[in-house]
Backbone bond lengths (Angstrom), bond angles and torsions (degrees), N, CA, C in turn:
res aa  C-N    CA-C-N  psi(-1)  N-CA   C-N-CA  omega(-1)  CA-C   N-CA-C  phi
1 M - - - 1.455 - - 1.521 108.71 -
2 N 1.276 116.27 136.44 1.451 124.29 179.69 1.530 109.63 -71.49
3 S 1.339 117.41 128.22 1.470 120.08 -177.35 1.525 111.58 -66.66
4 T 1.323 117.55 -31.03 1.468 120.21 176.48 1.523 110.23 -65.34
5 T 1.329 116.26 -43.43 1.461 120.61 176.84 1.522 110.03 -61.26
6 F 1.327 116.32 -44.84 1.458 121.16 179.98 1.525 110.96 -56.73
7 E 1.329 117.48 -48.13 1.466 121.27 179.96 1.529 111.13 -64.63
8 S 1.320 117.09 -40.26 1.470 121.02 179.11 1.524 111.36 -65.98
9 V 1.333 116.70 -40.01 1.464 120.62 178.41 1.533 109.46 -64.61
10 K 1.316 117.62 -41.09 1.469 120.50 176.54 1.528 110.55 -60.13
11 D 1.337 116.99 -40.78 1.470 120.40 177.54 1.524 111.09 -61.41
12 V 1.330 116.59 -44.66 1.469 120.84 -179.75 1.527 110.21 -63.81
13 I 1.334 117.15 -43.04 1.466 120.86 178.30 1.528 109.80 -59.90
14 A 1.326 116.70 -50.53 1.467 121.11 -177.23 1.522 111.27 -62.44
15 D 1.326 116.74 -44.80 1.467 120.35 -178.57 1.525 111.93 -67.89
16 T 1.325 116.98 -44.18 1.464 121.29 -176.91 1.528 111.81 -67.93
17 L 1.335 116.00 -40.28 1.464 119.99 -176.18 1.521 113.01 -93.84
18 G 1.341 117.25 -3.75 1.461 120.69 179.38 1.520 112.59 69.31
19 I 1.318 116.88 38.45 1.459 121.64 -179.85 1.524 108.56 -90.88
20 A 1.327 116.48 110.45 1.463 121.17 -179.08 1.525 111.72 -78.45
21 D 1.314 116.92 -36.32 1.460 121.93 -178.16 1.525 109.65 -91.03
22 R 1.317 115.75 89.98 1.469 120.85 -175.64 1.525 112.36 -67.02
23 A 1.315 118.05 -12.77 1.467 120.81 175.97 1.526 110.30 -63.40
24 R 1.329 116.69 -23.38 1.469 121.07 178.48 1.523 112.41 -65.85
25 I 1.337 116.48 -20.56 1.466 120.71 -178.71 1.527 110.73 -126.40
26 A 1.310 117.27 30.73 1.464 122.12 -171.87 1.517 114.91 -74.71
27 E 1.312 117.78 -31.58 1.464 121.39 -173.11 1.528 111.85 -101.40
28 A 1.336 115.37 148.79 1.469 120.24 176.71 1.523 110.97 -61.47
29 S 1.326 116.69 -29.76 1.464 120.94 -177.78 1.527 113.70 -85.07
30 T 1.338 117.59 -0.36 1.465 121.18 -179.85 1.526 110.31 -63.58
31 P 1.341 117.67 119.46 1.468 119.86 177.81 1.525 110.54 -65.29
32 L 1.321 116.25 143.72 1.468 120.84 178.55 1.524 111.05 -102.88
33 F 1.333 115.85 -82.01 1.463 120.21 -174.63 1.523 109.79 -62.79
34 G 1.307 116.39 124.44 1.459 121.27 -178.16 1.517 113.00 94.29
35 N 1.329 117.23 -15.08 1.462 121.44 -179.52 1.531 111.89 -112.24
36 I 1.300 117.04 -35.76 1.465 122.70 179.43 1.528 107.00 -96.66
37 P 1.354 117.11 107.99 1.473 119.28 -175.60 1.529 113.68 -57.22
38 E 1.322 116.74 -29.60 1.466 120.23 -179.21 1.525 112.58 -69.34
39 L 1.324 116.95 -18.12 1.465 120.77 -175.97 1.520 110.41 -94.35
40 D 1.330 114.84 84.09 1.457 120.21 175.07 1.533 108.11 -101.18
41 S 1.304 116.76 -175.59 1.466 119.64 -175.49 1.529 112.75 -61.65
42 F 1.332 117.28 -33.88 1.469 119.29 177.48 1.519 111.03 -72.32
43 A 1.320 116.82 -38.58 1.460 121.04 -179.90 1.521 111.55 -66.95
44 V 1.323 117.38 -29.91 1.470 120.83 177.09 1.531 109.20 -59.82
45 L 1.324 116.97 -42.33 1.465 120.41 179.75 1.519 111.21 -66.14
46 S 1.320 116.87 -41.27 1.465 120.91 177.14 1.523 110.80 -63.82
47 L 1.322 116.19 -42.73 1.458 120.93 179.55 1.525 110.87 -64.77
48 A 1.312 117.10 -43.68 1.466 120.79 178.28 1.528 110.43 -60.31
49 S 1.317 116.95 -44.00 1.458 121.38 178.72 1.530 111.33 -63.06
50 A 1.323 116.71 -42.53 1.468 121.06 179.13 1.530 111.00 -64.20
51 L 1.324 117.02 -39.56 1.464 120.59 178.19 1.528 110.96 -66.45
52 E 1.323 116.80 -42.04 1.463 120.59 177.86 1.528 110.39 -59.72
53 S 1.315 115.78 -45.40 1.455 121.28 -179.14 1.528 111.66 -65.39
54 R 1.315 116.65 -46.41 1.465 121.98 -176.45 1.521 112.66 -66.88
55 F 1.343 116.77 -39.42 1.459 120.08 -172.69 1.528 114.02 -106.91
56 G 1.320 118.07 -0.80 1.457 121.55 172.44 1.506 116.13 70.43
57 F 1.323 117.10 42.96 1.459 119.62 174.69 1.519 108.74 -144.57
58 Q 1.321 114.95 164.75 1.461 122.11 -179.75 1.522 108.56 -108.88
59 I 1.327 117.10 130.42 1.460 120.51 176.62 1.521 107.90 -83.39
60 D 1.315 115.29 117.46 1.459 121.99 178.80 1.530 108.81 -70.94
61 D 1.315 117.41 142.13 1.466 121.48 179.14 1.528 112.26 -54.05
62 D 1.329 116.62 -35.51 1.466 120.59 179.45 1.524 112.15 -67.82
63 D 1.342 116.25 -27.36 1.466 121.29 179.74 1.518 112.33 -84.75
64 F 1.313 116.83 -13.91 1.460 122.26 -172.66 1.530 109.42 -81.17
65 T 1.341 115.59 83.30 1.462 120.71 -176.95 1.522 110.47 -121.80
66 G 1.306 115.83 164.00 1.455 121.49 178.84 1.515 112.80 -62.77
67 E 1.335 117.06 -29.22 1.457 120.45 -179.23 1.523 111.86 -61.28
68 I 1.324 116.83 -33.79 1.461 120.82 179.22 1.523 110.17 -59.90
69 F 1.328 116.22 -39.53 1.462 121.42 -175.33 1.530 112.43 -97.12
70 E 1.339 116.73 17.64 1.461 120.34 -178.46 1.527 111.86 -67.18
71 T 1.342 116.89 -48.53 1.465 121.27 179.68 1.527 109.16 -137.25
72 V 1.328 115.52 167.60 1.467 119.81 175.16 1.525 108.84 -60.24
73 G 1.327 116.94 -41.25 1.462 121.34 -179.65 1.516 113.35 -65.22
74 S 1.339 117.83 -40.34 1.467 119.73 179.69 1.523 110.74 -66.17
75 L 1.320 116.55 -35.57 1.468 120.44 177.44 1.531 110.26 -68.88
76 A 1.326 117.17 -43.52 1.467 120.65 178.70 1.525 111.10 -64.47
77 A 1.329 117.68 -39.68 1.466 121.13 178.59 1.530 110.46 -64.45
78 F 1.326 117.03 -40.16 1.468 121.28 177.13 1.537 109.90 -60.83
79 V 1.331 115.65 -47.58 1.471 119.89 179.61 1.523 109.96 -61.24
80 D 1.317 117.27 -43.14 1.461 122.14 -179.91 1.531 111.32 -57.63
81 R 1.318 117.00 -38.98 1.470 120.93 -179.99 1.524 112.65 -71.93
82 H 1.340 117.69 -24.46 1.459 120.82 -171.89 1.537 115.31 -111.54
83 R 1.304 117.69 -12.55 1.469 119.30 -174.39 1.519 112.02 -67.30
84 T 1.327 115.32 152.14 1.457 120.47 -178.37 1.515 112.93 -113.07
85 H 1.356 116.01 -8.40 1.482 118.08 179.04 1.489 110.13 -147.94
């Protein structure tokens, strides 16, 4: 996973979910869904939209799985595989 992508994904997560304490999402192994109270089912859609906008790709419905949102690292790795810029 690209460290620049990882840092950018953390920024998008923090900005979209309103997380002021970025230490809460500092590690690639940090669990997201079920661990970050701000990340509910509605916030997942907002986060997905923000990631699409920031990185210039569309998340296919078939790709939209819980595994993507398992950890900060899994989300960053997904973005890394799909980003266009």
